[in-house]
C-alpha positions in Angstrom: -14.4 -20.3 2.4 -14.0 -17.5 -0.2 -9.9 -16.8 -0.4 -9.1 -13.5 0.2 -8.1 -10.8 -2.5 -5.6 -7.9 -1.7 -5.1 -4.7 -3.2 -1.5 -3.9 -2.8 -0.7 -0.1 -3.6 3.0 0.8 -3.7 4.7 3.9 -4.5 7.2 6.4 -3.4 6.6 8.9 -0.9 4.3 11.4 -2.4 3.0 9.1 -5.3 -0.6 9.3 -3.7 -0.7 6.0 -1.9 -2.8 6.9 1.0 -5.2 9.5 -0.8 -5.7 6.9 -3.3 -6.3 4.2 -0.9 -9.0 6.4 0.7 -10.5 6.8 -2.5 -10.7 3.3 -3.8 -12.2 2.6 -0.3 -14.9 5.4 -1.2 -15.8 4.4 -4.3 -15.9 0.7 -3.3 -18.3 1.6 -0.7 -20.5 3.6 -3.0 -20.6 0.5 -5.2 -21.6 -1.3 -2.0 -18.3 -3.8 -2.6 -17.0 -5.4 0.9 -13.2 -4.6 2.0 -11.1 -3.1 4.5 -8.6 -0.5 4.2 -4.8 -1.0 6.3 -2.3 1.9 6.1 0.6 -0.5 6.0 2.7 2.4 7.5 1.0 2.2 11.2 1.8 -1.5 11.7 5.3 -1.0 12.1 5.4 2.3 13.9 7.7 1.5 16.8 11.0 2.7 18.4 13.5 1.0 19.3 12.7 -1.9 16.7 11.5 -5.1 18.3 14.7 -7.4 19.5 15.7 -9.6 16.6 13.3 -7.7 14.2 15.4 -4.7 12.7 13.4 -4.0 9.7 10.2 -4.5 11.6 8.3 -7.4 9.5 7.8 -9.5 12.5 5.7 -6.8 14.2 4.3 -6.0 10.9 3.2 -9.5 9.9 1.7 -9.9 13.5 -0.3 -6.4 13.2 -1.5 -7.3 9.7 -2.4 -10.9 11.1 -4.3 -9.4 13.9 -6.3 -6.7 12.0 -6.8 -9.1 9.2 -8.4 -12.0 11.8 -11.1 -9.3 12.8 -12.0 -8.4 9.5 -12.1 -11.9 8.1 -14.5 -12.6 11.5 -16.5 -10.1 10.3 -17.1 -12.1 6.6 -14.5 -9.5 5.0 -12.7 -10.8 2.2 -11.2 -8.0 0.2 -8.5 -6.1 1.6 -6.7 -2.5 0.5 -3.6 -2.5 1.8 -1.3 0.8 1.2 2.5 0.9 1.9 5.5 2.1 0.0 7.3 -1.2 -0.4 4.0 -3.8 -0.9 4.5 -4.2 -4.3 8.3 -5.5 -4.1 9.0 -8.9 -5.3 9.1 -11.1 -2.5 6.4 -9.4 -0.4 3.6 -11.9 -0.5 5.1 -14.0 1.9 3.8 -11.7 4.7 0.3 -11.9 3.1 0.5 -15.5 3.2 1.5 -15.6 6.5 -1.3 -13.2 7.6 -4.2 -13.8 5.3 -3.5 -17.9 4.7 -1.8 -19.4 1.4 -4.8 -18.8 -0.9 -4.7 -15.1 -1.0 -5.1 -13.6 -4.6 -2.7 -10.5 -5.0 -3.3 -7.2 -7.2 -0.2 -5.3 -7.2 -0.6 -1.6 -8.3 2.3 0.8 -8.5 1.5 4.3 -8.1 4.1 6.4 -10.1 5.0 10.1 -9.7 7.8 12.3 -11.0 10.5 13.8 -8.9 8.7 17.3 -8.9 5.5 15.9 -8.1 6.6 14.1 -5.3 8.8 16.7 -3.8 5.8 19.2 -4.2 3.1 17.0 -2.2 5.8 16.1 0.3 6.6 19.6 1.0 2.6 20.4 1.5 2.4 17.4 3.6 5.8 17.2 5.9 5.8 19.8 8.5 8.3 18.8 11.0 11.8 17.6 10.5 11.4 14.9 8.4 11.1 17.0 4.8 14.8 16.3 3.8 14.8 12.8 4.9 11.6 11.7 3.0 12.8 13.6 -0.4 15.9 11.6 -0.5 13.9 8.2 0.5 11.2 9.1 -2.0 14.0 9.2 -5.0 15.8 6.3 -3.8 12.6 4.2 -3.4 11.3 5.1 -6.8 14.3 3.8 -8.3 14.1 0.4 -6.0 10.4 -0.1 -6.9 10.5 0.7 -10.7 13.2 -2.2 -10.7 12.0 -4.7 -8.3 7.9 -4.5 -8.7 6.9 -7.7 -8.2 5.8 -9.4 -11.8 2.5 -8.3 -13.3 2.5 -5.2 -11.3 0.6 -2.5 -12.6 2.1 1.0 -12.8 -0.4 3.8 -12.4 0.9 7.5 -13.2 -0.3 10.1 -11.1 0.9 13.1 -12.4 -1.5 15.9 -13.4 -4.8 13.6 -12.6 -7.3 13.7 -9.8 -7.0 11.4 -7.1 -10.6 9.8 -8.4 -9.2 9.6 -11.7 -6.4 7.3 -10.3 -8.5 5.6 -8.3 -10.9 4.6 -11.0 -8.2 3.1 -13.0 -6.8 1.1 -9.9 -10.2 -0.4 -9.1 -9.8 -1.5 -13.0 -7.1 -3.4 -12.2 -8.3 -5.7 -9.5 -11.8 -6.8 -11.6 -13.6 -5.6 -8.1 
């Protein structure tokens, strides 16, 4: 069986991960390239955290493995995965555990200026989370820049269309 390939799209809140992930999927679909898309943020959205799993990595891995098993059973070999921290050095363990040891990883870090990220977050956040998201976005931008996995491709999103960014992301995979 052919090994799996994963496109990890990471970036600060407001960088455009979800929009770009969906556009990458649309462009691949138009080119008849098989794939699945998983929004990593939904895999650990549980409160309170499960006992013994304070950072929710255990439930994330279990949910990822369950979804991937279903996709793989249907013959899927490519996964687009969006999540803020997906490109951090050391995250490969999660994917090896869920998809197998032979997984090939493509790390793409979407970047956005503080101003761009804040404007996007102000458009998106309608509830009580805006201030928290703004603070976390700035903190994660620094962390991602310093601790992205070796070989991570950085793609700027400021002033660019989602389609332009998605095309550059796909080019980084060779798909």
